[in-house]
N, C-alpha and C positions, 0 to 999 in steps of 0.2 A: 851578291846582296840576298839576303834569305827573306822568305814571306814569312811574318810572325804569327799569320794566321792558320801557319800550315802546321798539322799536330807533330809533336815529337816522333822520332822514329822509335818503331815499335820495342826494339830491346832496350830503350832509356825507361820504359816503364817499370822494367824488372829489374834494373842494375840493383844491388844491394838490399833487394827486398828477398825475405826468408821464404822458404817454399811456402809455409802457412799463410802468407798473405797474399800469394799468386792470385788466387780467385777475386780478392777487392782490386788487385791491378786488372784484371781481365774488364771486369765491371768500368774502371775508370778509361780504358781505352773507347769502351762503347760511347761513354758519356762525352768523352772528347772526339768523338768519329773519326778515330786512330782504327779503323778496319780493314788494311790491307789484304786480309785474308779471304774477305770476302769477295767472290766472283761476278756478281750480278747474276747468277742464275745457276740451274745445276750443272752435276758431271755428267758430261755425256759419255764420259768412259763407264760411268756405272748403268747409264742408260743402254749402252750397246751391249755391256756384258748381262744384262737381263734380258735384253731382248734377243739375245742371240743364244745365249745360254749353251755354251760348248759342253757336249757330253751330259747335260742335262745335271751339271754339279749342282746347281740352285734348284732347290725345290719351292716353285713359285705358288702364289696363291690361286686358288680355283674356287668354284662357286660352292664347294662341298668341304673345302681345307682353307680355314682361315691362319694367317701367317701374321706374326706380328714381328717390326723392325724397330731399331733402335738407331738415332744418328746422335752420338755425344759430340758436346760442342757444335751444336748445330747452327748457331747465328741467326740469320734471317730466316732459315728454314727451307733453303733451295731443294735441297736433296730430300727432307722431309715430303715436301709437296711431290716430288718426283716419284717416291718410294709409294707414297698413297695411289698415285695412279696408275701402280702396277697391283693394287689390291692389297698392298700391305696396311694393316693398323699399325700407325708409326708413333713412336715417341720422340719427340724432339726437346734433347735434354741441355741445358746451359747454367752454367753457375751465375750469368750475368741476367738480371732483371732486365737491365735494358736490352740487351739482346732479344731475351723473348717477347718483349714489345714489339720491338720491331720486327720479330718474326711473324705475330700475329696481324700485324698491319700488312706485311708482304702477302701473307695468306688470304687476307681479306681482298686485298687488288686482284691477286691471280684468279681467285676461284669467282670474283663477279665478272671475269671476262667471257664466262659462259652461263648456262645455266646451272652453278653448281659444280660444273665441269672442269673449266680451266680449257686453255686453247695451246696450240702450238704444242712445246715439248711437253705440257702438262695434261694435254688430252689424255683421256683414260686407255689405257693399254688393256687393263683387265677389265671385267664386266661390270665392275662397281668399285668405286673410288674407298679406298679404306680410311678409317677414322683418323683424323689428326689431333695429336695432343702435345700440348706443351708443357715441359714441367722443369721445374727451377729445382736444382739437386746439385749436391757435391757429388761427383763422379765416384770418387773414393770411400763416400761414406757406407758403412756396413749394411745398413737399411735405407731403402729410399720410402719416402711417404705417398703412399697412394700410386705407386707404380709396381707392375709386376718386376720381376728380376730374372726374366728368361725370355730369351729373345730366337727366333728364327733367321733372323738377318740382322747382322750389325754393319754399318758403314763407317769407316774411319777416312775422313780426309782433313789434313789441317788440324787434326786433334792430337794424334801421335808427336808430330813436331811441334805441338805446344807445349810438349813434357820435358823440362830439363832431363839430361841422362838420370840423375839420382829416382827419379818420379818412374822410370820405364819399368822396372821389374814390378812393380804396383799396378800400372798399366795393363801389362800382360796378363798378370793374374786376375784382375778384376775383369777383362776380356773373356778369359776363361770362363770364369764363374757366370758371366751374363750368358754364354752361348748355350742354347740348348741342346739336348741331344740330336744329331742330325742337322744343326743349324751351319749357318757358313757366317764367318767374318771376312768382308770384304774391304781392303784396305788401297787407296789410290795414295801411293806413295810418292811424297814430295817434303823437303826438296830433295831429290835423289844423288844429285851432285854436289851439293854443300859439305864443305870440310869439317869436320868435328871441330878445328879450331877456330871456327868464325863463331862469333856470339849469336844468340837467338834470345826469344824465338823471333822466326822458327828457327828451330836446331836442326842440325844434319840429319838426314834420314833415307841415307842410301839401303839399299834391300838388305844388305847384313844385319841391319839395326832390327828389322822386323824379325828374319830369321833368327837372330840372337836371342831376343826376349820372347818371343812367342814359340819357338821349340821348347822351353822350359820355364813356363810362367812363374814368376815370382822369385827366379834365381838371378844372379848376376853374371852375365857373359865377360869373357876376359876384353877389357877395353886399353886403349891408349891413355897417353899422359892427358889428353882433353875431355875424357870420358865417353869417346866413341868406341865401338866395337870395332875392334882389330881387323884390320883387311883381309887377311888371309883365315878370319874364322870359317871353321867348316863345321859346326857342331851338329849332332844328331836329336833327334825329337827324343825328349824325354818322357818317360810313362806320365800320364796325366798330362802333355803338352798337346800344342796345337800343331798339325801338318799342314805344309802347304799343297795345297791341290793343283793350284795353276799360278804361274808369274810369267806376266807378259808387258809388252808396250801397247798399249791401247792406240786405236787407230785416230781416236779424239779424244781431246782433253783440254784443259783450261789452258789460256795463253800464257801464264805464268808458269807451265811446265812443258813450254816448247822454247826453242831456240832457234832462229834461222830454219824454220820449217821442220827442223828435227824434235821428236817427243823425247821429252826427259823423264816425263813420269813412267812408273809402274805401276800395275794395277794386279794386286795377289788375291787370294781366296784361300782361306783356312778352315779346318775342321778338326774336332775333335780326334787325337792321334788313334783310339780305340775303334774307330768307326770303319 
C-alpha cells in the first residue's frame, strides 16, 4: 500500500517535459517538497578539501585577498554557508524561487545560532565571514542580472547530475566561462556508480562524464546508446579546456554517497588548461 501523501519520484516530474521547461519542473519539485537531493547539511568532503588544501592547489581567501565563490543549484544553501565560513563572498544560484526562500530561512537559522557567526560546522575558519548572496537566475543565460560572472571557486554537487546528457556540453562551456584565471572548479561527483541506462534525475555521473565534458567544454564526447560517455573514454584536454588537478575519494561524504561503509563519491578539482 502506498502513502498518497508521499511526493512522486523525482524522475516523474521530468517525464516528457522538454528541456526548456525543466526550470519550471524544478520549482514544482520544491513546491511539492520533493527534494531528495537535499542532505540537510553541508558537504564534509568540501570542508576537508579546503581545510587540508593538499599542495596548496586552491587559493583560499585571506585578509588581504578577497575571493568569490559560486554554488549553482544551491537549494537550501548548506554549501553556500560553508564557503562563507571560509571567507568566500558566495553566490548561491538557483532557478527555483521556492528553493531560494528556503535558503534564506536556513541561513537565518544557522547564523542566529551564534553572534552572526554560526556554530559547529559553520564556525568561522577564516577571520571574517564572507558575504552571502542569493540569486534567482537561469544558469545558462548569456548574462546574469546584478551578479558578477567570474569566480575564484565554483562548487558543483548534485548540479551536474541534474543535467540530462543533451545539456552537458553547455554545462561544461558555462563552467569554463565562469571560472576566473587561477580559479578552481570543485566537483563532488554523484552518483558515480549509476548506469547511463537508468532514468534521471539524478543522471549517471561516473568520473568519465566529468572528464569527457570538462576536457573539451562545449563539445560532445563519444557516448553510448543511452547518452552516457563511453566506458573506455580517455580523451585528452583540448586547448581552452579544463584540466583535472586532483581526483580522489574523500574520507567523508554524505550518506547517499556511501554504501556499507564504502565511499562511492569522488571529489575532483579542475583548472584552466593553460595554467
